[in-house]
N, C-alpha and C positions, 0 to 999 in steps of 0.2 A: 680712743682707738678701737674700743670694743664696739661702739656704735657704728664705726666705719665698716667693720667686718659684717655686721648685721645688714647694713645698707647694701654692701657689695653682694652678699648672699641673696638678699631679696631681689636685687636687680638681675642677678644671674638666673634666678628661678623664673622671673617674668620673661627674660629673654628666651629661655628654653621653652616655655609655654607658647610664646608667640611664634616660634619657628616650626610648629607642627602642621601647618597647612599645606595643602597640595596646590601646586601652581598650574597643573594641566587639567582641563576638564575631561571627564570620562567620555570615551567614544564608544558608540555601539556599532554593530554590524549593519552594513547598508544594503545587503542582499539577502533575500530569502528564497530558497529553492522549494517549490511545491510539486509533489508527485501525486498524480491522481490515477488510480487503477479502477477500471470498470470491467467487470466480468459478466458476460451474457451467456446464458444457457439456452440453446436452441434444441428443439425436437421436432420431428416430423413423422407423418404416417404415409407410407407408400401405398398407392392405390393399385390394386390388382384387378385386372379385367375379369369378368365372369367367364366361366369355362364349362363346357359340357362334353360328355361323350355319349354315344348312342349305340343301341343294340336292338335289332329287330329280327324276329324269327317267326317261322310258321309253326303252329302247334297242331297236333292231331291226337285223336283218341284211339288207343289200341288196347283191346281186351280190358276196357274200363279204366285205363290209366292214361294220363296225359303225357305225351312225349314230344320232343322238338323234332319237327319234320325237316326243316332246313333253315339256315341262317340267311336272312335277306340282306341285312346291312350291319356292319360293325365298324364304328369310327372312334378313334381316340380324340381327346381334346388336346389343347396346348399344354396343360398340366396333368389332366386326368388320363389314366391309361384306359385301354379297352375293358369294359366291364366283364367280370367273370360270372357266367350264368350257370346255375345247377338246378336241375329239376329232378326231385326224388320224392316218391310217395305223394304225388299230386301237390307238392310244395315247391314254389319257385323261390330260389335264392339268387340275389344279384349283389355282387361286391364291386365297388369302385374305389380305387386307391389313387392318392395324389402324393407328390413329393413334398417334403417339409419346406416351409418358407419362413423367412424372418422379415418382419414388416415394420419394425420400429428402429429409428436411428436417433442418436443424441450427440451433440458436440458443443464445445465451449469456445467462445471467442473472448480474448482478453485484450483490452485496449489500455494503453498506458500513455498518459500525457505528462510532460515534464516541462515546466517553465520556471524562469527566475523572475521574481518580483523585486523591483528596485525600490528601496525605502530611502527617502531623502535623509541626509545626516541631520542630527539634532542641531537646533539653533543655540548658539552660545549666548547665554544671557550674562551679565556681570563679568565681561571680559576686561582684564586689566589694561589700562592704557600704558604707553611707554613711560610716562612720568611716574605712575604708580609703581611700575617695576623698578625704576631708578631709585625711588624712595626706599623700597624694600631692600635693594642691594646696598644702599648707603647705610641703612640701619644695621645690616649684617656686618659690614665692616666696622661700624661704631661698636657693635656688641663684642666683636672679637677683640678690638682694642681695649674696651672696658674690662673684659675678662683678663686680658694680659696685665693691665694696670692693677686690677684687684689681686691677681696672683703675686705681682711684684710687691704690693703693699703688704700682703700676708707674709711673704717670705721675709721682708725687711723687718716686720714686727717680731718675728721669731728669732732673728739674729741679734 
C-alpha cells in the first residue's frame, strides 16, 4: 500500500509538470506608426537700391573769406534727406542723414509626415493539429480521474 502512495504521488507530480505549457502562440503588434519631423531654417537679405541726395551752391570770396552766394540745386534722395551745409572759417561741413533700416529676416518651416507601416503577422510554426488537441484534452480528463482515484485510495487507507 505504501508503494501505491508513492506511485500516485509520482504520477500526480508528473501530471502537474506536464500541464504547465501554453496553448496559444504569442501575437505581436502588426502596425507601426512612424512620425518624421523636418525643420528648415530660412534666412534672406533684402536688397536696397542705391540712393543719393545732391546740393549745389555758388561760392564767392568776400574780405578774404569764402561764403555761399546762392543755392543752385538741393534734392533729397528716396531715403537720404537734403544735405545740411555749413561754411565757417573757410571750412565746408556737409551732413547727410538717412532713416534706420532692417535688412535681415529669418523664419522656420516645419514639415511633419505621419504614416502607418503594416507589418505582417508572424507565421505560426509548430501549430497543434485537432488530433493533438484531442489527445491533450483526453489526458487531462484521465489525469483528473487518476487524481480522484488516488485521493479515494488514500482516504480508504486512512480509514
